[in-house]
C-alpha positions as CSV (number, residue, x, y, z in Angstrom):
1,M,4.0,20.9,-10.7
2,T,4.1,20.6,-14.4
3,S,2.8,23.6,-16.4
4,T,0.3,21.3,-18.2
5,A,-1.3,20.4,-15.0
6,A,-1.3,23.7,-13.3
7,V,-3.8,25.4,-15.5
8,S,-7.1,26.9,-14.5
9,A,-9.3,24.9,-12.2
10,G,-12.1,25.0,-14.6
11,T,-10.3,22.8,-17.2
12,P,-11.1,19.1,-17.1
13,G,-8.2,17.0,-15.9
14,T,-6.5,19.8,-14.0
15,L,-5.6,20.4,-10.4
16,G,-8.4,21.4,-8.0
17,N,-8.3,24.3,-5.6
18,G,-11.0,23.0,-3.2
19,S,-13.8,25.0,-4.7
20,A,-15.0,22.8,-7.5
21,G,-18.0,20.4,-6.9
22,R,-19.7,22.9,-4.5
23,P,-23.3,23.6,-5.5
24,D,-23.0,27.3,-4.4
25,G,-19.3,27.7,-5.2
26,G,-18.7,28.2,-1.4
27,R,-19.4,25.9,1.4
28,R,-18.5,22.3,0.8
29,Q,-21.0,19.5,1.5
30,P,-19.7,17.4,4.5
31,G,-20.7,14.1,2.9
32,V,-18.7,15.0,-0.3
33,V,-15.7,15.9,1.8
34,V,-15.8,12.7,3.8
35,R,-16.1,10.6,0.6
36,A,-13.2,12.5,-0.9
37,L,-11.0,11.9,2.2
38,V,-11.8,8.2,2.1
39,A,-11.1,8.1,-1.6
40,L,-7.6,9.6,-1.0
41,T,-6.7,6.5,1.1
42,K,-7.3,4.2,-1.9
43,P,-9.5,1.6,-0.1
44,R,-9.3,-1.0,-2.8
45,I,-5.5,-1.1,-2.4
46,I,-5.8,-1.3,1.3
47,E,-8.0,-4.4,1.0
48,L,-5.2,-6.2,-0.9
49,L,-2.7,-5.2,1.8
50,L,-4.9,-6.5,4.7
51,V,-5.5,-9.8,2.9
52,T,-1.8,-10.6,3.5
53,T,-1.8,-9.4,7.2
54,V,-4.3,-11.9,8.5
55,P,-2.7,-15.1,7.1
56,A,0.7,-13.9,8.5
57,M,-0.9,-13.5,12.0
58,L,-2.5,-17.0,11.7
59,L,0.9,-18.5,10.8
60,A,2.7,-16.7,13.5
61,Q,0.2,-17.8,16.1
62,R,-0.2,-21.3,14.6
63,G,-3.8,-20.8,15.3
64,L,-6.2,-17.9,15.8
65,P,-4.8,-14.9,17.7
66,S,-7.1,-13.0,20.0
67,I,-9.8,-11.2,18.1
68,R,-8.8,-7.9,19.8
69,L,-5.3,-8.2,18.5
70,V,-6.5,-9.0,14.9
71,L,-8.8,-6.0,14.9
72,V,-6.2,-3.7,16.3
73,T,-3.7,-4.8,13.7
74,L,-6.1,-4.5,10.8
75,V,-7.3,-1.1,11.9
76,G,-3.7,0.1,12.5
77,G,-2.7,-1.3,9.1
78,T,-5.6,0.4,7.4
79,L,-4.6,3.8,8.9
80,A,-1.0,3.3,8.0
81,A,-1.8,2.3,4.4
82,G,-4.3,5.1,4.2
83,S,-1.6,7.6,5.3
84,A,0.9,6.5,2.7
85,N,-1.7,6.5,-0.1
86,T,-3.1,9.9,0.9
87,I,0.4,11.5,0.9
88,N,1.1,9.8,-2.4
89,C,-2.0,11.5,-3.9
90,Y,-0.8,14.8,-2.5
91,I,2.7,14.5,-4.0
92,D,1.4,13.0,-7.4
93,R,-1.5,15.4,-7.9
94,D,0.2,17.0,-10.9
95,I,0.7,13.7,-12.8
96,D,-2.7,12.4,-11.6
97,A,-4.2,15.3,-13.6
98,L,-2.5,14.0,-16.8
99,M,-3.6,10.4,-16.6
100,K,-7.1,9.3,-17.5
101,R,-7.4,6.6,-14.8
102,T,-6.5,9.0,-12.0
103,S,-8.1,12.2,-13.3
104,R,-11.1,11.7,-11.0
105,R,-9.1,11.7,-7.7
106,P,-10.2,14.3,-5.2
107,L,-7.2,16.6,-5.7
108,V,-8.0,16.9,-9.4
109,V,-10.9,18.8,-10.9
110,N,-12.4,15.8,-12.7
111,G,-12.6,14.4,-9.1
112,H,-14.5,17.6,-8.2
113,G,-11.4,19.2,-6.5
114,T,-13.2,18.8,-3.2
115,I,-10.0,18.6,-1.1
116,K,-7.3,21.3,-0.8
117,P,-3.7,20.0,-1.0
118,W,-2.9,21.1,2.5
119,E,-6.0,19.3,3.8
120,A,-4.9,16.1,2.1
121,L,-1.4,16.3,3.6
122,A,-2.7,17.0,7.1
123,W,-5.1,14.0,6.7
124,G,-2.3,11.7,5.6
125,I,-0.1,12.8,8.6
126,L,-3.0,12.4,11.0
127,L,-3.7,8.8,9.7
128,G,-0.1,7.9,10.1
129,A,0.0,9.2,13.7
130,G,-3.1,7.3,14.5
131,A,-1.6,4.1,13.1
132,T,1.5,4.5,15.2
133,L,-0.3,5.1,18.4
134,L,-2.9,2.4,17.9
135,L,-0.3,-0.3,17.1
136,G,2.2,0.9,19.6
137,L,-0.2,1.1,22.6
138,M,-2.5,-1.8,21.8
139,A,-0.2,-4.3,20.0
140,N,3.5,-3.5,20.4
141,W,6.0,-0.9,19.3
142,L,7.8,-3.2,16.8
143,S,4.6,-3.5,14.7
144,A,4.1,0.3,15.0
145,A,7.7,0.9,13.8
146,L,7.3,-1.5,10.9
147,A,4.1,0.3,9.8
148,D,5.9,3.6,10.0
149,A,8.8,2.2,8.0
150,A,6.3,1.2,5.3
151,I,4.8,4.7,5.1
152,L,8.2,6.4,4.9
153,F,9.5,3.9,2.3
154,Y,6.4,4.4,0.1
155,I,6.6,8.1,0.3
156,F,10.3,8.8,0.1
157,V,11.8,5.8,-1.8
158,Y,8.9,5.0,-4.2
159,T,7.0,8.2,-4.7
160,L,9.7,10.9,-4.4
161,L,12.9,9.1,-5.4
162,L,12.0,6.3,-7.9
163,K,8.6,6.7,-9.5
164,R,9.4,9.4,-12.0
165,R,13.1,8.5,-12.5
166,S,13.6,4.8,-12.9
167,P,11.9,1.8,-14.5
168,A,13.0,-0.1,-11.4
169,N,10.5,2.1,-9.4
170,I,8.0,-0.7,-8.8
171,V,10.7,-3.4,-8.2
172,I,12.3,-1.5,-5.3
173,G,9.4,0.7,-4.3
174,G,7.0,-2.2,-4.3
175,A,8.7,-3.4,-1.1
176,A,6.4,-1.0,0.8
177,G,3.4,-3.3,0.0
178,C,5.2,-6.2,1.6
179,F,5.4,-4.7,5.1
180,P,1.9,-5.8,6.2
181,V,3.1,-9.4,6.7
182,L,5.9,-8.2,8.9
183,V,3.5,-6.0,10.9
184,G,1.1,-8.9,11.4
185,W,3.8,-11.3,12.4
186,A,5.4,-8.7,14.8
187,A,2.0,-7.9,16.3
188,V,1.6,-11.6,17.3
189,T,5.2,-12.6,18.3
190,G,6.9,-9.3,19.0
191,T,9.7,-10.3,16.6
192,V,10.4,-10.7,12.9
193,S,11.6,-14.3,12.2
194,L,12.6,-16.2,9.1
195,P,9.1,-17.3,8.0
196,A,8.0,-13.6,8.1
197,V,11.0,-12.7,5.9
198,V,10.1,-15.4,3.4
199,L,6.5,-14.2,3.2
200,F,7.9,-10.7,2.6
201,A,10.1,-12.0,-0.2
202,V,7.3,-13.9,-1.9
203,I,5.1,-10.7,-2.0
204,F,8.2,-8.7,-3.0
205,L,8.7,-10.9,-6.1
206,W,5.0,-11.1,-6.8
207,T,4.5,-7.3,-7.0
208,P,6.5,-6.4,-10.2
209,P,4.9,-9.0,-12.5
210,H,1.5,-8.2,-11.1
211,F,1.9,-4.5,-11.5
212,W,3.7,-4.7,-14.9
213,A,0.7,-6.6,-16.3
214,L,-1.6,-3.8,-15.2
215,A,0.8,-1.1,-16.4
216,M,0.8,-2.6,-19.9
217,K,-2.9,-1.8,-20.0
218,F,-2.3,1.8,-18.9
219,R,0.9,2.3,-20.8
220,K,-0.4,5.4,-22.6
221,D,-1.4,7.0,-19.3
222,Y,2.0,6.6,-17.8
223,A,3.7,7.8,-21.0
224,A,1.5,10.9,-21.0
225,A,2.6,11.7,-17.5
226,N,6.3,10.9,-18.3
227,V,6.4,8.1,-15.7
228,P,9.0,5.5,-16.8
229,M,7.1,2.3,-15.9
230,L,8.7,-0.7,-17.5
231,P,6.0,-1.1,-20.2
232,V,6.6,2.5,-21.3
233,V,10.4,2.1,-21.8
234,A,10.6,-1.5,-22.9
235,S,8.9,-3.7,-25.6
236,P,6.0,-5.9,-24.7
237,A,8.2,-9.0,-25.3
238,A,10.8,-7.7,-22.8
239,V,8.1,-7.0,-20.2
240,A,6.7,-10.5,-20.7
241,R,10.1,-12.0,-20.1
242,K,10.6,-10.1,-16.9
243,I,7.1,-11.1,-15.7
244,L,8.0,-14.7,-16.4
245,W,11.3,-14.6,-14.6
246,Y,10.0,-12.8,-11.6
247,S,7.2,-15.4,-11.4
248,Y,9.7,-18.2,-11.3
249,A,11.7,-16.3,-8.6
250,M,8.5,-15.9,-6.5
251,V,7.9,-19.6,-6.5
252,A,11.5,-20.4,-5.7
253,A,11.3,-18.0,-2.7
254,R,8.9,-20.4,-1.0
255,W,11.7,-23.0,-0.6
256,P,13.1,-21.6,2.7
257,W,9.6,-21.4,4.1
258,S,8.9,-25.1,3.2
259,R,12.0,-26.2,5.0
260,T,11.4,-24.0,8.0
261,R,7.8,-25.1,8.2
262,A,8.7,-28.8,7.9
263,G,11.1,-28.5,10.8
264,S,9.1,-26.4,13.1
265,T,5.9,-28.3,12.7
266,A,7.5,-31.5,14.0
267,S,9.3,-29.8,17.0
268,S,7.1,-26.9,18.2
269,P,3.6,-26.9,19.7
270,P,1.2,-24.2,18.7
271,R,1.4,-20.9,20.5
272,S,-1.4,-20.4,23.0
273,A,-3.4,-17.2,23.3
274,P,-6.8,-16.1,24.4
275,G,-9.3,-17.3,21.7
276,S,-6.7,-19.4,19.9
277,W,-7.3,-22.7,18.3
278,S,-4.9,-25.6,18.9
279,R,-4.8,-29.1,17.6
280,R,-4.8,-31.9,20.1
281,T,-1.9,-34.3,19.8
282,S,-2.2,-38.0,20.6
């Protein structure tokens, strides 16, 4: 923890000890705790991840997979992403206290400090275990293993290794956000094939320009926390050039998918599954 962040719990923008936000300074309100636990999972980010899961499943099935499988995969993906995000909040609680946009997170006093650090860590581990069991037992173990890989990559590669050390943090670490397409594809097919890898690559190349544009807006926040996001260490013109080049690369990454899709559409019938839609051929 930085000394700036680890000051008294009564100071705005500092780390919480689990006692703030209680009306009597003692027992915490259950509703407040539940809302804080949900907030730790970063639901708005999870929505973006799930948006890529369903199309990957539709493409893998070439139709509509069973509703049961879709729901299992989405819930499992939600738990996995919630696990990674919660543990990220646990690790980054010191710098969250220094940045205006994150100062209201549940582990920081401006977020009422309603959750103790050990509770957040336990919650994140519990969510990860739930994701593994749900996907493994009700979809397949490959999808479960991919979800676990995403959690571990986000925690160890992005949060612990790169975020505070390298401007390439989001370039490499952003790969964690590409795993949902692999999880969705694997849940349907039990394998990871070239089209799934191409989808992974498209999202991988989309992530840096998308994030850098947002980071330019919050440049002062990242600078205050000493996080070397590209807009902090490079000029706006340099960042804009990188955004442009990554955008070109993202479009180019679709080329293998176009060739694969053109060949497979002509030679392969749609997969059949309970509840799937298929097109009649004449």
